[in-house]
N, C-alpha and C positions, 0 to 999 in steps of 0.2 A: 095461473097461467092461462093466456090469452092465445086464440086461435083465430087467424083471419083466412082468407082465401089462399093466400101466399106467404103470409106472416105469422110467427110463432113466438110468444113472448113468455120469458118464465125468470125466476131468481134462483141462482145457486147459492149456497154457503159454504166456505170453507171451515171445518171445526176449529172455534176459536179465533176467525178472522173474519174479515167484512164480508158482506154479501154483494153479489154482482148482479145486475139486471143485464138480460141477455135478449135480443133482438134476431132472430133468424128470418132471413127473407130468400124465396125461392125466386131465383133469375133465370133467364133462359139458360140452360145448360149448366148451371152452377147454383152454389149457395153462397150468401152473404151473410156473416155473424157479426153483429155489433156487440161491443160489451161496455155497459156503463158502471163505472167502479172506482177505485183509487185511480186507476189509469185506463182512461176511455181507449179502446182499440177497436180493430175491425180485421176481419180476415174473410179471403175468397176461397173456395174449393169446390171439387168437382162433387162431392158429397156434403151434407150438413156437419158431418162429424169432421171431415179435413177443414171447413171453415170455421168452425168452432175452435179446433186447436189452434190455428193460424191466429184468431184472434185473441187467444188465452196465452199464446208463447210470450207476448212482452210482459208478462206478470212473471216469468220465471219457469223453469222445468217443475219445479216443487210445486208452485202453483197451481200449474195446467195439470199435473197428473191427480192432484186433490180434487181441483173442478170436474174432471172427467170420470172421476170414480164416485161423484155425488149421487146417492140414488134419487136425487131430483130430477136426475136426465130421464128416468123411465117414461114419466109422461110426455115430455117433449119428444122422446125418441117415437113414441106412437102416434104424436100429432105429424111428425116428419113423414112418416110413411103414409100418412092421410092426406097430407099435402102432395106428395108424389104422386100418390095415387089419382088424385084430381087433375095433375098436369100429365098424366099418362107414361110417366117415367118411375123406374124403381131402381 
């Protein structure tokens, strides 16, 4: 996982399925999630989770639930809190 001032990059894997690369970027008042995988997508949201969910939706409901349940989201979740703290919003 890579963390820059306003960007977090990480990979998620679905059991038995393909891995996806995710780039989360903090924008003024919102988050942008870009997913590179079998189907490249992007999503905007008021929170990082909303943006990621929006970016995963084109992959289908089952894939979205599987990726959002991936324990690989623990480290990026902490990074999101750090980025939000740097930007003065929680």
